C-alpha positions as CSV (number, residue, x, y, z in Angstrom):
1,M,-10.6,26.1,14.0
2,T,-8.4,23.5,13.9
3,D,-8.6,21.0,16.7
4,W,-6.7,17.9,16.7
5,K,-9.3,16.6,19.6
6,N,-11.8,16.8,17.0
7,P,-10.6,16.0,13.8
8,P,-12.1,15.7,10.3
9,K,-13.3,12.5,9.0
10,L,-10.6,11.4,6.6
11,F,-11.3,10.9,2.8
12,I,-7.6,11.4,2.0
13,P,-5.5,8.4,0.6
14,G,-3.9,7.5,4.1
15,P,-4.3,7.6,6.8
16,V,-8.0,6.7,6.3
17,H,-11.0,6.8,8.6
18,S,-10.9,4.3,11.5
19,T,-14.3,3.1,12.9
20,P,-14.9,3.1,16.6
21,E,-14.8,-0.7,16.7
22,I,-11.1,-0.5,15.1
23,L,-10.4,2.2,17.8
24,E,-11.5,0.1,20.7
25,Q,-9.1,-2.5,20.0
26,L,-6.4,0.1,20.5
27,S,-7.7,0.7,23.9
28,R,-7.5,-2.8,25.2
29,Y,-5.0,-3.5,28.0
30,T,-1.5,-4.2,26.6
31,V,0.3,-7.3,27.2
32,G,4.1,-8.0,27.6
33,H,5.6,-8.3,24.1
34,R,7.7,-11.3,25.5
35,A,5.0,-12.9,27.0
36,K,2.7,-16.0,26.1
37,E,-0.4,-13.6,25.5
38,Y,1.8,-11.6,22.8
39,S,2.8,-15.1,21.1
40,Q,-0.7,-16.0,20.9
41,L,-1.9,-12.7,19.4
42,H,1.0,-12.5,17.1
43,G,0.6,-16.2,15.8
44,E,-3.2,-15.8,15.3
45,T,-2.7,-12.5,13.5
46,A,0.1,-13.8,11.2
47,A,-2.1,-16.9,10.4
48,M,-5.1,-14.9,9.2
49,L,-2.8,-12.5,7.3
50,K,-1.5,-15.4,5.3
51,K,-5.3,-16.2,4.5
52,V,-6.0,-12.6,3.5
53,L,-2.8,-12.3,1.3
54,F,-3.1,-16.0,-0.1
55,T,0.3,-17.4,1.0
56,D,2.0,-20.1,2.9
57,Q,5.3,-18.7,2.8
58,N,6.3,-15.6,5.1
59,V,4.4,-12.8,6.8
60,F,6.1,-10.5,9.1
61,L,4.9,-7.7,11.2
62,S,7.1,-4.6,11.4
63,T,6.8,-1.6,13.7
64,S,7.5,1.2,10.9
65,S,5.7,2.8,8.1
66,G,5.4,1.2,4.8
67,S,8.7,3.0,3.7
68,G,10.4,0.4,6.1
69,G,9.5,-2.1,3.3
70,W,11.5,0.0,0.5
71,E,14.4,-0.1,2.8
72,C,14.3,-3.6,4.0
73,S,14.3,-5.1,0.6
74,M,16.9,-3.3,-0.7
75,R,19.2,-3.9,2.1
76,N,18.3,-7.7,2.5
77,L,17.5,-9.1,-1.1
78,V,20.2,-7.3,-3.4
79,G,23.7,-8.7,-3.4
80,E,27.1,-6.7,-3.6
81,G,27.5,-5.9,-7.4
82,E,23.8,-6.7,-8.3
83,K,21.7,-4.2,-10.0
84,V,17.8,-3.4,-9.7
85,L,15.0,-2.2,-12.1
86,C,12.9,0.2,-10.6
87,C,9.8,1.0,-12.3
88,M,8.4,4.4,-11.7
89,C,5.0,5.9,-12.5
90,G,4.4,8.3,-9.6
91,A,5.7,9.8,-6.5
92,F,6.0,6.8,-4.4
93,S,7.4,4.3,-6.8
94,D,10.0,7.2,-7.8
95,K,10.9,7.0,-3.8
96,Y,11.6,3.5,-4.2
97,A,14.5,4.3,-6.5
98,S,15.4,6.9,-4.2
99,V,15.7,4.6,-1.4
100,A,17.8,2.2,-3.5
101,K,20.1,5.0,-4.1
102,G,20.2,5.8,-0.4
103,C,21.2,2.1,0.6
104,G,24.2,2.2,-2.1
105,V,22.3,-0.2,-4.5
106,E,23.0,0.1,-8.3
107,Y,19.8,0.6,-10.2
108,D,18.1,1.7,-13.4
109,E,15.3,3.5,-13.9
110,L,12.1,2.8,-16.1
111,K,10.0,5.8,-16.1
112,V,6.5,6.6,-17.5
113,E,4.7,9.8,-17.4
114,W,2.4,10.5,-14.4
115,G,-0.9,9.1,-15.2
116,R,0.3,6.3,-17.1
117,A,0.6,2.7,-16.2
118,T,4.0,0.6,-16.1
119,T,3.3,-2.3,-18.7
120,A,4.5,-5.9,-18.9
121,D,6.1,-4.9,-22.3
122,M,8.1,-2.1,-21.0
123,I,9.5,-4.2,-18.3
124,D,10.0,-6.8,-20.4
125,K,12.3,-4.8,-23.0
126,K,14.6,-3.7,-19.9
127,L,14.8,-7.3,-18.3
128,A,15.8,-8.8,-21.7
129,S,19.3,-7.3,-21.0
130,G,19.7,-9.9,-18.6
131,E,21.5,-7.5,-16.0
132,Y,19.1,-7.1,-13.3
133,S,18.6,-9.5,-10.1
134,A,15.5,-7.9,-9.0
135,V,12.5,-5.3,-10.2
136,T,10.3,-3.1,-8.2
137,F,7.3,-1.8,-9.1
138,V,4.3,-0.3,-7.2
139,Y,0.8,-2.1,-7.2
140,N,-1.4,0.8,-7.0
141,E,0.2,4.5,-7.3
142,T,-1.3,6.4,-4.3
143,S,-0.2,9.9,-6.0
144,T,-1.8,9.2,-9.4
145,G,-4.5,6.8,-8.7
146,V,-3.2,4.4,-11.2
147,T,-3.3,0.6,-10.7
148,N,-0.2,-1.1,-12.8
149,P,-1.4,-4.3,-14.5
150,V,0.4,-6.4,-11.8
151,E,-0.8,-9.9,-13.0
152,E,0.4,-9.6,-16.6
153,I,3.7,-8.2,-15.3
154,S,4.1,-11.2,-12.7
155,V,3.2,-13.8,-15.4
156,M,5.8,-12.2,-18.0
157,I,8.6,-12.4,-15.2
158,K,8.0,-15.6,-13.9
159,E,7.8,-17.2,-17.6
160,K,11.0,-15.2,-19.2
161,Y,12.9,-14.3,-16.2
162,P,12.2,-16.6,-13.3
163,D,15.6,-15.9,-11.4
164,V,14.6,-11.9,-11.1
165,L,13.1,-11.4,-7.6
166,I,10.0,-9.4,-7.7
167,F,9.5,-6.3,-5.1
168,V,5.9,-5.0,-4.7
169,D,4.7,-1.8,-3.1
170,C,1.4,-2.7,-2.1
171,V,0.9,0.0,0.3
172,S,-2.6,1.4,-1.0
173,A,-3.6,-2.0,-2.7
174,M,-3.0,-4.7,0.1
175,A,-6.6,-5.8,1.9
176,A,-8.5,-3.9,-1.0
177,L,-7.2,-5.1,-4.3
178,P,-6.9,-8.9,-5.5
179,L,-3.6,-10.0,-4.0
180,K,-2.4,-13.8,-4.2
181,F,0.9,-13.5,-3.3
182,D,2.1,-17.0,-4.1
183,E,0.2,-17.4,-7.3
184,L,1.7,-14.0,-8.5
185,G,5.2,-15.5,-7.6
186,W,6.3,-12.3,-5.7
187,D,9.1,-12.2,-3.4
188,F,8.7,-9.3,-1.3
189,A,5.3,-7.4,-1.0
190,F,4.4,-4.6,1.8
191,A,1.9,-2.4,3.2
192,S,1.4,0.0,5.9
193,V,-2.0,-0.5,8.1
194,Q,-3.4,3.0,7.9
195,K,-4.5,2.4,4.1
196,A,-6.9,-0.2,3.2
197,F,-6.7,-1.7,6.6
198,A,-7.9,1.6,8.0
199,I,-6.0,1.2,11.4
200,P,-4.1,4.2,12.6
201,P,-0.6,4.1,11.5
202,G,2.2,2.5,13.0
203,L,2.7,-0.8,11.6
204,A,3.6,-2.5,8.2
205,V,3.0,-5.8,6.9
206,F,5.9,-8.0,4.9
207,A,5.1,-10.9,2.9
208,V,8.4,-12.5,1.9
209,S,8.9,-15.5,-0.1
210,D,10.9,-18.4,1.1
211,R,13.5,-18.0,-2.1
212,A,13.8,-14.5,-0.8
213,M,14.7,-15.5,2.7
214,Q,17.5,-17.7,0.9
215,K,18.8,-14.9,-1.0
216,A,19.1,-12.7,2.5
217,E,21.0,-15.5,3.8
218,T,23.9,-14.8,1.0
219,V,23.7,-10.8,1.6
220,K,26.0,-9.0,3.9
221,N,25.4,-5.9,5.8
222,R,21.6,-6.4,6.1
223,G,21.3,-3.7,8.8
224,Y,19.8,-4.2,12.3
225,Y,16.1,-3.0,12.3
226,F,14.9,-4.8,9.0
227,D,17.1,-7.8,9.1
228,L,14.9,-10.3,7.5
229,L,16.8,-13.1,9.0
230,Q,16.2,-11.7,12.5
231,F,12.4,-11.5,11.8
232,A,12.2,-15.2,10.6
233,K,14.0,-16.2,13.7
234,T,11.8,-14.4,16.0
235,A,8.8,-15.4,14.0
236,K,9.3,-19.2,14.7
237,K,8.3,-18.2,18.4
238,D,5.7,-15.6,17.2
239,Q,7.7,-12.9,18.5
240,T,9.1,-9.8,16.6
241,P,12.9,-9.0,16.7
242,T,12.3,-5.5,18.4
243,T,9.3,-4.0,20.6
244,P,6.0,-4.5,18.3
245,A,3.1,-1.8,18.1
246,V,1.0,-4.1,20.1
247,P,-2.2,-2.0,20.0
248,Q,-1.9,-1.8,16.1
249,I,-1.5,-5.7,16.1
250,M,-4.5,-6.4,18.3
251,A,-6.5,-3.8,15.8
252,L,-4.9,-5.8,12.9
253,N,-6.2,-9.0,14.6
254,Y,-9.6,-7.8,14.5
255,R,-9.4,-6.5,11.0
256,C,-8.5,-9.7,9.6
257,Q,-11.2,-11.4,11.3
258,L,-13.4,-8.9,9.4
259,L,-11.9,-9.6,6.4
260,L,-12.1,-13.3,6.2
261,E,-15.7,-13.1,7.5
262,E,-16.2,-10.9,4.5
263,G,-14.7,-12.7,2.0
264,M,-11.5,-11.7,0.2
265,E,-13.5,-11.8,-3.2
266,N,-16.2,-9.7,-1.6
267,V,-14.0,-6.9,-0.3
268,W,-12.4,-6.7,-3.7
269,E,-15.8,-6.4,-5.2
270,R,-17.0,-3.5,-2.5
271,H,-14.1,-1.5,-3.5
272,Q,-14.9,-1.7,-7.1
273,Q,-18.4,-0.5,-6.4
274,M,-17.1,2.2,-4.7
275,A,-14.5,3.1,-7.2
276,D,-17.1,3.0,-10.1
277,F,-19.2,5.5,-8.2
278,V,-16.6,8.1,-7.6
279,R,-15.3,7.6,-11.1
280,G,-18.5,8.3,-12.7
281,W,-18.8,11.4,-10.4
282,A,-15.2,12.4,-11.5
283,K,-15.7,12.0,-15.3
284,E,-19.2,13.9,-15.2
285,N,-17.9,17.0,-13.5
286,F,-13.9,17.0,-14.1
287,A,-11.9,13.9,-15.7
288,L,-9.8,11.3,-14.4
289,F,-6.1,12.2,-14.2
290,A,-5.5,8.2,-15.0
291,E,-4.7,8.3,-18.7
292,D,-6.5,5.2,-19.3
293,E,-9.5,4.3,-17.3
294,K,-8.7,0.5,-17.2
295,F,-5.8,1.2,-15.1
296,A,-7.7,3.8,-12.6
297,S,-7.5,2.7,-8.9
298,N,-10.0,0.8,-7.2
299,T,-9.1,2.3,-3.7
300,L,-8.8,6.2,-4.4
301,T,-9.6,8.1,-7.5
302,T,-7.1,11.1,-8.4
303,V,-9.5,13.6,-10.4
304,K,-8.1,16.0,-12.9
305,N,-8.9,19.7,-11.8
306,T,-10.0,20.5,-15.5
307,R,-12.4,23.5,-14.1
308,G,-9.5,25.2,-12.5
309,I,-11.1,25.3,-8.8
310,D,-9.2,26.3,-5.9
311,V,-8.8,22.8,-4.6
312,A,-7.2,24.1,-1.4
313,A,-10.0,26.3,-0.8
314,V,-12.7,23.5,-1.4
315,I,-11.0,21.2,0.6
316,E,-11.0,23.9,3.7
317,A,-14.7,24.8,3.0
318,V,-15.9,21.1,3.2
319,K,-13.9,20.5,6.4
320,E,-15.3,23.7,7.9
321,K,-19.0,22.8,7.2
322,H,-18.9,19.3,7.6
323,N,-15.7,18.4,9.3
324,A,-14.4,15.9,6.5
325,A,-11.2,16.2,4.4
326,F,-10.3,14.9,1.3
327,G,-6.9,15.1,-0.5
328,N,-5.2,17.9,-2.5
329,G,-2.9,16.4,-5.4
330,Y,0.6,15.0,-4.1
331,G,3.7,16.7,-5.0
332,K,3.6,18.5,-8.4
333,L,0.0,17.7,-8.9
334,K,-1.0,19.9,-6.1
335,Q,-4.1,22.1,-7.3
336,E,-4.1,20.4,-10.8
337,T,-5.4,17.4,-8.9
338,F,-7.4,16.3,-6.0
339,R,-7.8,12.8,-4.4
340,I,-10.5,10.9,-2.9
341,A,-10.0,7.5,-1.0
342,H,-12.5,4.8,-1.3
343,M,-10.9,2.1,0.7
344,G,-11.1,0.4,4.1
345,D,-14.3,1.3,6.1
346,I,-15.4,4.0,3.9
347,T,-19.0,3.4,2.4
348,L,-20.8,4.3,-0.4
349,D,-23.4,6.7,1.2
350,E,-20.5,8.3,3.0
351,L,-18.9,8.9,-0.4
352,K,-22.3,10.2,-1.7
353,D,-22.3,12.7,1.2
354,L,-18.7,14.0,0.2
355,L,-19.3,14.2,-3.3
356,S,-22.9,16.2,-2.6
357,W,-20.6,18.7,-0.4
358,I,-18.0,19.1,-2.8
359,D,-20.8,19.9,-5.5
360,D,-22.1,22.5,-3.1
361,E,-18.7,24.6,-3.5
362,I,-17.8,24.1,-7.1
363,K,-21.5,25.3,-8.4
């Protein structure tokens, strides 16, 4: 029986399982969000995030979902008459283009089939026209379990198109996959905290380059809620433009402490190990949806349902017997695939349990 007070342990690609230690941070006494105590919390958290993201530039906290990052970049960093190249390889990179349209931004689409990665060569051919002021792509496509070769893409753009701004959706990548913001030369990267940060939803992290902030100063009609100039103005006082999600920021502060204590290289390696194990199981029993395994994600695995199982029924059975949930395919991939998250505080032992439970249902 469904009971929101006794929810299943989550192995879906977000929100993922949050530990009792993280949840305890959410239950702290709150502080006044314009008080010195909040400024202390905000300043400490932003400073640690800069270390997590390897940046000396701007990090902002947005009380929104990660989707706010799509709108923020389009409203603040694209001027009148400019055009954006939207790279699309799955449901969420597709939505970035939808937000561009909704914001009245002129854009072109660079589409690949779901399951494939967007490569540097593909982007190079489009940017060669010289008509784009910015390019968007997703680091890790949550619908397909494909990680784009972001380092190769970034090196190419920096070398050949240094004036093009780079916007990256890092929702299921940040805090789990290698992300050295300054070295990559990105201008806007964002994520929500319910993925690899493993915090209940309600907060997003924006990393913004100095040159992007300079660009925002030239853009009219930036809107109100996601105005980057207001974020920057209040950040000088370790504040936010509007009321922040204080409990989530307390949890994020604790999460950043854990990440830095572990060391980011160790965090990345831990996610690699979990991914290798799940991929091995997927290949033995089904197949990977990622067409080329070298682009398979280290934060979630999208499994191709080669055996024609009733995915929804298996999910329900595992939930009923073990109070654990993994994910069906997203959108048009429902029943054709299923998704298993291996990010945040999920452990290898927990994954072994989950896969054994799935095995029991598909024999």
